N, C-alpha and C positions, 0 to 999 in steps of 0.2 A: 176856885176853880182857875184863875190867872196863874197864881202862887204853883198850882203842880206845874202848870206850861212853862213855867217861866223856870222851875227845878228841871222839866225836860230837858229844855235845850239849853241851857247853864252843864246839863250833866251829857248832854249831846256834842257840847261844843269841847268839854272837858277829856271825853275819849277820845276824838278825834286829833284832839296838841298830843296827847297820849302815846297815840299812835303815830302821830309824824314823828315823835321823838322816837317811839323804840324802834319803830320802820325805817328810820332816817339813814342814810351815809354819810362816811365820807373818805374824799377821793386825796392824795397828797400830789405834788406835782409834779414832773419826769425827774427822777433822780438820776444823775449818773452813776453808773455803777460798774464796776471792775468786773472783767471777763475774756474771753478771747472771741471777737469779732471772725463774722464770715468771710467780711471783706477787710482788708487794711488800708484806711485813708489816714491814720492819726498824723502823717505829716503832710497833711494838705491842710492849708489853713483857707476854712471856706470864704470867697471873696463874690459878693453878691452880682449877677449878671455873666460872672468870670468861671464858675466851675458847675459842675452838676450836683444833684443831692441825688442818694437812693434810701430808702427806707424799706428796712427788712422785719415781720413780726415775728418776732422768736418765741413766743409762749405764752401761754394767760393758765391759767389757774382761780377757781374759784372756792372759798369756804363755804361749806353747803351750812352750816348751822349760824350764819349771820343771820341777823336781824333781817336787812334786805333782803334775803335772797329767799328764808321760808316764808316770808310775807305773803310771795307770789307762787308758791311752790300749790301745785293741782293737779290732781290725777290724769291722766294724759295729754299734757302739755308739756312743754318742751322749751328747750331755751338755746338762743342761737348767737352765737360772738358773729359780731359784723364789724368791718373798718371803711369808713368814709372818708373821701379824698374829695374836696372841694377849694378850688384856686380861682387866678384870676392870670394869665399870662399872656404879655403880651398883647391884651384885651381879647383875649379868647378864653372863656368859661370853660373851666376845666372840671368836670366830676367823676367818681370811680368808687365801685362798692366791692368788696368781697366778703363770703361768709363761709364760716367755717361748717361741718356737718352739727343736726342736732343733738344733744344729750336732755335724757330725762332730768326733770325736775324730782330731788331727792332732797328729805331733811336727814343728814349725817354729821357725823363730826370728825369729819375729814376734807381735805382740801380735792379736789377732782379738776381734770384737764380737759381741753375740749379736744385734743388730739390735732390742734391744729397751730404749725409750729414749722419755723424758718419758712416763709413765705415771703415772694417779695409783693409787696405795696405799691411802690413802681420805683423803676432803675436808670438812672442817670437823666432826672429829670433836670432842666436849664433852670437854674435859680435866676429866670428874667420874670419870673412872680412880684404881681403888684401884692399878691395877698394869697395865701395857700393855709390849707389846715389839713389835718390827719388825727380824725379821730376814731376810741373805740368807742363799742358797745355792747351791752347785752342785752338781748330781749327778748319777750316769752309769748310763744305762739295762744294768739286769745281762742281758739276754737278747737275741736277735736278735728284726728284725721287729716292733720298739716305735715307730717311729721315727711310723708313720701315728698311730699313740693318741697321742706325745708332740705333734704339732701341731693333735690334736684337742685335747685339751688348753689348747693354748695359744690355739687358737680358739674356746674358750669363754671363756678369761680374757680376751679382749678383747672382749667383747660382756656382762659379767657387771656389772653397775654396783658401785658404791662400799657400801662397808661403811656398813651403817647399823644403830644400837644397837638402833632397835625390831623391824626383822625378828631381830635374832640373841634378841628377849624371846619372840618365837612360836615359835621353835627353825627360822627361817627359816637354811638354811645354802646356800651357793655350789654349784652344780654341780661348780666348779673347788677347791672345798675337799673335798668327797667323792672325786672321783676323784684327785685329788691322795691321799689320805689313805689310797683303797686301793691306788694304787700303794708307796707306802713302806711300809703296812702288808705286802703282798705280797713285798714287798725286789724288785721290777722297777726299781725306782730305788734308787739308792743314795747317800744324798751324802755327800759327798767335802770339802765344805771350809762353814764356816760363819762368817758374820761377827756381833759382838756386837749388841746392841738399838741399832738408830739412833734411837730415844727411848725416854727413863724418864718417871719420875715428876717429875724434877727441873724438866723442860721446859725443852731446851740451846734457845738466842738461836734465832728464824727466821735462814736462811741455807740456803748449800749447805756441804755435808758429804762427805768424801769417807776411804775406806778401803783402805789398802792390803797389799799380799797378797804374801808370796814366800817361798821355804826359809828362808831367815832370816832376822832383822831387819837384817844387813845388807845386803840388796838393795836394801831401799829409805829405808835411813838418812840418805842424800844426801837424801831432799825434804820430809825433819823441819825443815829449817831454809830459812831465806830470806836470802841476805848482805844484806846496806845495801844501801837502793835499788833493790832489786830485787822484781818481783814475788810471788815464790813459788808456788805451786800456783795453777792458775787453770781453770776449767772456760768454755770460751766455742766457741759453734759445734760443738758433740758432740764435742770430745777435751779431755782432761786435761793443761796445757802446766806447766812447771817453770822461769820463769823464761826463758820463751818459746817454750821447746823441750816438743817435743810429749815427753811420758812414755810411753820404750818399756822392753821389757826386765822390766817389774814388772806385777802383775794389780791392778784396783779398780774399787771399785764404787760410784758417784754417787747422792747423797740429794738431795733439797732439803725445808726445813720451814718452814713457813707458819702465821701465826696470825691468826686475826681474830676479832671481837669483835661479828659478829651473823653469822646465814645471810640475812637478807634486809635489802636496804637501806630498805626502807621496811615497816614492820611488817603493813602492809596485805596486801603482795604474798603474805603466809602464806594468804591464804584462796587463792590458786592454786591450792591441795592439793584443792577444792574438797570429794566426799566421799570421799577416798582416806584423810582422818584425821575420826578423829568429831570431833573441838573444830572442825576448819576447817566440817565437814556443821554443826552447829550454829551456829557463828557465822553464817555462811551463812542458817539456817533465823530466825535473828533477824531481819536483815535484812527478809527477807522479808515479815516478819510485820507490820513497817512499815505496809503497801503495802496490808495488808485490812483497813486503818482506812478504812472510808467516810463514817459519822458520828461524831459526837462521844460518841455514848452506847458506841460500842464501845472506847472507849480504856484502860478501867478494865480488862475481862477481856484485852487485848492486852498493859498492860504489864507483867501479872504474869503473861504466856507470857512476855513478853521476857524477864523477871529470869531467869524458871526456865530458860530456854534459854542464860542467859548463865554461871548460875552450874553448869550443867552444863559446858557450852562447856570452860570452869576447870579442873574438876574435870580432866576429861581432859587439857588440854593441859598441870595441874604432873605428869602422872605420865607424860607424854611424854621420853624420854630421850635425844630426837634433840638435846634444848634443853637452855641453861644455864638458871638461872631470869632472870637480868635481862632475855634476852631472851623469854621468856615474861611477864611484866610488863608489857615494853613492847608485845606482841602485844595481851595480855589492855586493855589502858587505849585502845589505839589503834582495836579496835575498839568499846568502848564510848564514846571519844567520838564513832565515826562515826555510829555507832546512833542518839546524842542528835543530834548535828545531824541526820542523816534525819528524826527522829522531831518535833523541833519544826518543820522545812518540811514536813512534811507537816501538822503538826495548825493549822499557820499556815495554809495551804488551805482549811481546813475552818472558820476562825473561833475567836472564843473558844470553848474548851472550860469543861465543870461537871465535876472531877477528885477523888474522893475521897482526902484525905491521906493518905499510906502509914503512915503512924504512930500516927496515931485512928483509933478504931475505935467507930461507933454506930451504934445500932439504936433503929427505931421506939419499943418500949417505959423504952429508956434513952437517953434526949436527952443529947448534950453542954449541959452547962453553959456552953460559950465564948462570950463576950460578940460579936458582929460590932462592931467598927469600925478606925478608920485605924491602929491602932496595928500593929507587924511582930508578925506572929501563931510560935507557936514553929515552930521547923524541922520541918515536916509533913511534908517528902519533895513539895511542891510546886515547881515551877523552873519556867522560861518556856516560853512555848509546851505547856504540861504535865508531869509529872512524869519529876525527872531520875531518868534510870532508873541511874547512877554512887549508890551508897550506900557512902559510906565517906569517909573524913577529907578525901580529895580533891576532894569535891563545889565546887562553885561555887554562890557567892551568887547569887540572881538578879539584882541591883544591876551586880554583874561578869560577868555573860553579854549583861547589855543594853549594856551597854559596847561589845561584839565586834561587835554584830547591826547590819548595815550599809542596812537600811531602817529610813526612818521610819516606815513604815506599818506592819514587822514589830514594832517599837518598842511604836506606839500598841498594837495587838491585843493585847499580850504584858501592856501596862498595865491595861487594859481588862478582860484575862482574872483577872488578880492580885484587882484589886478585886474584882470579882463573884465571887470565889469568897470574900474578908474579908468582903463584904456579905452573903453568903446565908445564911438564917435559920436554925439550927442541926438544926430540925425538918424543914425541906424536903432537907436533905441525904438523898441518896441513903446506906441501907447498904451494908458493904463486905461 
């Protein structure tokens, strides 16, 4: 009796071992391949913290006769392809999921596509992450009657905007992620194959990548090399080829990785956010303040307001996790230069102005001891056409700005203004 039980247990263990071997799966690492990318960024060298990364899912194909596939083929069951993002950016945990439409599980000696191609997983994500992963998985529905739910998941996925770090910082989670988590937690979707991460902290070079899958490495070994003078693996017109022949008999996923140095070609385009971002709203408000100057007496109070708005805007911009520091600097400098340009144009229309220097303070009871004269005064914040709103080492001197002015009439007005400020008796200068 004991011998029979022992034999039965041994037979069971042997059967399980054979089943694991039979239905096992092997996946390659992500392999760079040739092809025409949807976006071109090969000239940009990815640098951690100063560039943006975009990942597009270009296509997938499953060989329906692979043992790992046929092992879970079942009537009234479907397979779903999903892509998951998980990472940590500037202390913010980011997660997102995308899913394809379901396909029927069948056994055929053919490859089947999921009809899921050229889908952006995320675009222009700042490379300020501590860690990040992008994985592709194929899962099977575990119950009957889930096809409509899977189709709804795919429809929501199509309409969901790309991952934004700022949204995640406020706890905003996409509907696709929430529904996918529910399905996996309730084991209504069971993962059957997973890829290693398509990107990592070491930032792969830009280009197309493929991961190959089969029952064993021998299924795809031949595709890992390229004979001399041949093209090897190439993605073209929605299909994977090897030496100009369509790849069949194995499964594969294709992604594209791109890098960019800026979100906005022109930094001032960032203001198109309007009131959607607090820093954009403040920058816009700053520019509107300029047109509230209707007489020269308004200048001092408006300049103070402008500087306050610019300072607050920069504080909000610096805390926005969707941008790298170089672009934040570019946006802030571009807006300040634009504000200065518009301020000078406004004041030029009003004629010569009298403005209290920003770095000096006088009161009627304590008049300044400065002696007016033709000598160059200390750097007081006075600039052509009015106070220069940029405060810092990048400030330009009046003579530099004068050389940039196109109008002779404007030059004359500015020169008159500067002379009037210099000649103004201290006791007549308005207090700050």
